[in-house]
TITI-590821 format. One record per residue (C-alpha): residue number from 0; residue in one letter; x, y, z. Coordinates in steps of 0.5 Angstrom, whole numbers. Example, Ala and Ser with C-alpha at 12.3 -4.5 7.8 and 13.67 -1.06 7.14 Angstrom:
<atom kolmar="0" kedo="a" xx="25" yy="-9" zz="16"/>
<atom kolmar="1" kedo="s" xx="27" yy="-2" zz="14"/>
END
This chain:
<atom kolmar="0" kedo="m" xx="7" yy="-26" zz="42"/>
<atom kolmar="1" kedo="s" xx="-1" yy="-28" zz="40"/>
<atom kolmar="2" kedo="s" xx="-2" yy="-33" zz="44"/>
<atom kolmar="3" kedo="p" xx="-7" yy="-30" zz="51"/>
<atom kolmar="4" kedo="g" xx="-1" yy="-30" zz="56"/>
<atom kolmar="5" kedo="s" xx="5" yy="-27" zz="52"/>
<atom kolmar="6" kedo="d" xx="6" yy="-20" zz="54"/>
<atom kolmar="7" kedo="v" xx="4" yy="-13" zz="52"/>
<atom kolmar="8" kedo="l" xx="9" yy="-10" zz="47"/>
<atom kolmar="9" kedo="t" xx="8" yy="-2" zz="47"/>
<atom kolmar="10" kedo="i" xx="14" yy="2" zz="42"/>
<atom kolmar="11" kedo="e" xx="15" yy="8" zz="43"/>
<atom kolmar="12" kedo="l" xx="16" yy="12" zz="37"/>
<atom kolmar="13" kedo="p" xx="21" yy="18" zz="36"/>
<atom kolmar="14" kedo="a" xx="19" yy="25" zz="33"/>
<atom kolmar="15" kedo="r" xx="21" yy="24" zz="28"/>
<atom kolmar="16" kedo="l" xx="24" yy="16" zz="25"/>
<atom kolmar="17" kedo="a" xx="31" yy="16" zz="23"/>
<atom kolmar="18" kedo="p" xx="29" yy="14" zz="16"/>
<atom kolmar="19" kedo="d" xx="25" yy="22" zz="16"/>
<atom kolmar="20" kedo="r" xx="32" yy="25" zz="18"/>
<atom kolmar="21" kedo="a" xx="36" yy="22" zz="11"/>
<atom kolmar="22" kedo="v" xx="30" yy="25" zz="6"/>
<atom kolmar="23" kedo="t" xx="31" yy="32" zz="10"/>
<atom kolmar="24" kedo="g" xx="39" yy="30" zz="6"/>
<atom kolmar="25" kedo="l" xx="37" yy="27" zz="0"/>
<atom kolmar="26" kedo="i" xx="32" yy="34" zz="-2"/>
<atom kolmar="27" kedo="v" xx="38" yy="38" zz="0"/>
<atom kolmar="28" kedo="a" xx="42" yy="34" zz="-4"/>
<atom kolmar="29" kedo="a" xx="36" yy="34" zz="-9"/>
<atom kolmar="30" kedo="a" xx="37" yy="40" zz="-10"/>
<atom kolmar="31" kedo="v" xx="45" yy="42" zz="-10"/>
<atom kolmar="32" kedo="a" xx="44" yy="37" zz="-15"/>
<atom kolmar="33" kedo="v" xx="39" yy="41" zz="-20"/>
<atom kolmar="34" kedo="e" xx="43" yy="47" zz="-19"/>
<atom kolmar="35" kedo="a" xx="49" yy="45" zz="-21"/>
<atom kolmar="36" kedo="v" xx="47" yy="41" zz="-28"/>
<atom kolmar="37" kedo="v" xx="42" yy="48" zz="-29"/>
<atom kolmar="38" kedo="a" xx="49" yy="51" zz="-28"/>
<atom kolmar="39" kedo="r" xx="53" yy="48" zz="-33"/>
<atom kolmar="40" kedo="y" xx="47" yy="51" zz="-38"/>
<atom kolmar="41" kedo="p" xx="48" yy="58" zz="-42"/>
<atom kolmar="42" kedo="g" xx="42" yy="63" zz="-41"/>
<atom kolmar="43" kedo="g" xx="39" yy="57" zz="-34"/>
<atom kolmar="44" kedo="q" xx="34" yy="60" zz="-29"/>
<atom kolmar="45" kedo="g" xx="39" yy="59" zz="-22"/>
<atom kolmar="46" kedo="g" xx="35" yy="58" zz="-17"/>
<atom kolmar="47" kedo="i" xx="30" yy="53" zz="-20"/>
<atom kolmar="48" kedo="g" xx="34" yy="47" zz="-15"/>
<atom kolmar="49" kedo="l" xx="34" yy="52" zz="-8"/>
<atom kolmar="50" kedo="a" xx="25" yy="52" zz="-10"/>
<atom kolmar="51" kedo="a" xx="25" yy="45" zz="-12"/>
<atom kolmar="52" kedo="g" xx="29" yy="43" zz="-6"/>
<atom kolmar="53" kedo="i" xx="24" yy="48" zz="-1"/>
<atom kolmar="54" kedo="l" xx="17" yy="45" zz="-4"/>
<atom kolmar="55" kedo="l" xx="20" yy="38" zz="-2"/>
<atom kolmar="56" kedo="a" xx="22" yy="40" zz="5"/>
<atom kolmar="57" kedo="i" xx="14" yy="43" zz="5"/>
<atom kolmar="58" kedo="w" xx="11" yy="37" zz="3"/>
<atom kolmar="59" kedo="h" xx="16" yy="34" zz="7"/>
<atom kolmar="60" kedo="s" xx="14" yy="37" zz="14"/>
<atom kolmar="61" kedo="w" xx="7" yy="37" zz="13"/>
<atom kolmar="62" kedo="l" xx="7" yy="28" zz="13"/>
<atom kolmar="63" kedo="a" xx="12" yy="28" zz="19"/>
<atom kolmar="64" kedo="r" xx="7" yy="33" zz="22"/>
<atom kolmar="65" kedo="r" xx="1" yy="29" zz="20"/>
<atom kolmar="66" kedo="s" xx="5" yy="22" zz="23"/>
<atom kolmar="67" kedo="a" xx="8" yy="25" zz="30"/>
<atom kolmar="68" kedo="m" xx="0" yy="26" zz="32"/>
<atom kolmar="69" kedo="v" xx="2" yy="19" zz="33"/>
<atom kolmar="70" kedo="r" xx="7" yy="17" zz="39"/>
<atom kolmar="71" kedo="a" xx="7" yy="10" zz="39"/>
<atom kolmar="72" kedo="a" xx="2" yy="3" zz="38"/>
<atom kolmar="73" kedo="t" xx="2" yy="-2" zz="43"/>
<atom kolmar="74" kedo="l" xx="0" yy="-10" zz="42"/>
<atom kolmar="75" kedo="d" xx="-4" yy="-13" zz="46"/>
<atom kolmar="76" kedo="g" xx="-3" yy="-21" zz="49"/>
<atom kolmar="77" kedo="r" xx="-10" yy="-21" zz="45"/>
<atom kolmar="78" kedo="g" xx="-6" yy="-19" zz="38"/>
<atom kolmar="79" kedo="r" xx="-11" yy="-12" zz="37"/>
<atom kolmar="80" kedo="w" xx="-5" yy="-6" zz="35"/>
<atom kolmar="81" kedo="h" xx="-8" yy="1" zz="39"/>
<atom kolmar="82" kedo="m" xx="-5" yy="7" zz="38"/>
<atom kolmar="83" kedo="v" xx="-3" yy="13" zz="43"/>
<atom kolmar="84" kedo="l" xx="-5" yy="20" zz="41"/>
<atom kolmar="85" kedo="a" xx="-1" yy="25" zz="41"/>
<atom kolmar="86" kedo="d" xx="-7" yy="29" zz="45"/>
<atom kolmar="87" kedo="g" xx="-7" yy="23" zz="51"/>
<atom kolmar="88" kedo="r" xx="-12" yy="19" zz="47"/>
<atom kolmar="89" kedo="q" xx="-11" yy="12" zz="46"/>
<atom kolmar="90" kedo="v" xx="-15" yy="9" zz="39"/>
<atom kolmar="91" kedo="a" xx="-16" yy="1" zz="38"/>
<atom kolmar="92" kedo="a" xx="-12" yy="0" zz="30"/>
<atom kolmar="93" kedo="v" xx="-11" yy="-6" zz="24"/>
<atom kolmar="94" kedo="l" xx="-5" yy="-8" zz="22"/>
<atom kolmar="95" kedo="l" xx="-5" yy="-5" zz="14"/>
<atom kolmar="96" kedo="p" xx="-3" yy="-10" zz="9"/>
<atom kolmar="97" kedo="g" xx="5" yy="-6" zz="7"/>
<atom kolmar="98" kedo="s" xx="6" yy="-9" zz="14"/>
<atom kolmar="99" kedo="r" xx="13" yy="-13" zz="13"/>
<atom kolmar="100" kedo="i" xx="20" yy="-14" zz="16"/>
<atom kolmar="101" kedo="l" xx="25" yy="-12" zz="11"/>
<atom kolmar="102" kedo="g" xx="32" yy="-15" zz="14"/>
<atom kolmar="103" kedo="p" xx="35" yy="-12" zz="20"/>
<atom kolmar="104" kedo="t" xx="28" yy="-6" zz="20"/>
<atom kolmar="105" kedo="v" xx="21" yy="-6" zz="21"/>
<atom kolmar="106" kedo="v" xx="15" yy="-3" zz="16"/>
<atom kolmar="107" kedo="l" xx="7" yy="-1" zz="21"/>
<atom kolmar="108" kedo="r" xx="3" yy="1" zz="17"/>
<atom kolmar="109" kedo="l" xx="-4" yy="3" zz="22"/>
<atom kolmar="110" kedo="r" xx="-10" yy="5" zz="21"/>
<atom kolmar="111" kedo="g" xx="-15" yy="7" zz="28"/>
<atom kolmar="112" kedo="g" xx="-19" yy="10" zz="26"/>
<atom kolmar="113" kedo="r" xx="-19" yy="16" zz="20"/>
<atom kolmar="114" kedo="l" xx="-12" yy="17" zz="22"/>
<atom kolmar="115" kedo="t" xx="-7" yy="12" zz="18"/>
<atom kolmar="116" kedo="r" xx="1" yy="12" zz="20"/>
<atom kolmar="117" kedo="s" xx="6" yy="8" zz="17"/>
<atom kolmar="118" kedo="a" xx="13" yy="8" zz="20"/>
<atom kolmar="119" kedo="w" xx="20" yy="4" zz="17"/>
<atom kolmar="120" kedo="l" xx="23" yy="3" zz="25"/>
<atom kolmar="121" kedo="t" xx="30" yy="1" zz="25"/>
<atom kolmar="122" kedo="a" xx="36" yy="-1" zz="30"/>
<atom kolmar="123" kedo="g" xx="36" yy="8" zz="30"/>
<atom kolmar="124" kedo="d" xx="29" yy="9" zz="33"/>
<atom kolmar="125" kedo="l" xx="28" yy="2" zz="38"/>
<atom kolmar="126" kedo="p" xx="32" yy="-1" zz="42"/>
<atom kolmar="127" kedo="a" xx="34" yy="-8" zz="38"/>
<atom kolmar="128" kedo="p" xx="30" yy="-12" zz="43"/>
<atom kolmar="129" kedo="d" xx="24" yy="-9" zz="41"/>
<atom kolmar="130" kedo="l" xx="25" yy="-9" zz="35"/>
<atom kolmar="131" kedo="r" xx="25" yy="-16" zz="34"/>
<atom kolmar="132" kedo="r" xx="21" yy="-17" zz="40"/>
<atom kolmar="133" kedo="l" xx="16" yy="-13" zz="34"/>
<atom kolmar="134" kedo="a" xx="19" yy="-18" zz="29"/>
<atom kolmar="135" kedo="v" xx="15" yy="-24" zz="31"/>
<atom kolmar="136" kedo="g" xx="9" yy="-21" zz="34"/>
<atom kolmar="137" kedo="l" xx="8" yy="-19" zz="26"/>
<atom kolmar="138" kedo="m" xx="11" yy="-26" zz="23"/>
<atom kolmar="139" kedo="a" xx="5" yy="-29" zz="28"/>
<atom kolmar="140" kedo="p" xx="1" yy="-33" zz="23"/>
<atom kolmar="141" kedo="d" xx="-6" yy="-31" zz="25"/>
<atom kolmar="142" kedo="r" xx="-3" yy="-24" zz="23"/>
END
């Protein structure tokens, strides 16, 4: 990946990654659990779990909206990263510490200008060959 003659790898980032979809389910489960615990106590205020769940959902949707500004990430043959934004602009990016391979998944952290994007990419987000090529690109010795 890092040699000058190697291919360009472009990763199309879905609007909602698999871990983001899992967070939605966890927020609902947490709200239900808090409501169940509060209901067991006499005089407990019902709705605390619902309120906490709504606040967490609003916060998560705000974060998701910010991260949706990045549509794709590209690693060129010289090891330089670029981010393609939702408005079509392409900005130079740098690979941040914390980018790593976690088993069959990849955590990708990029910064381009003032925008930082973190994505936990799984087989549900990218085709397996692209995920493997990305992992090889991260393991290159010059990064």
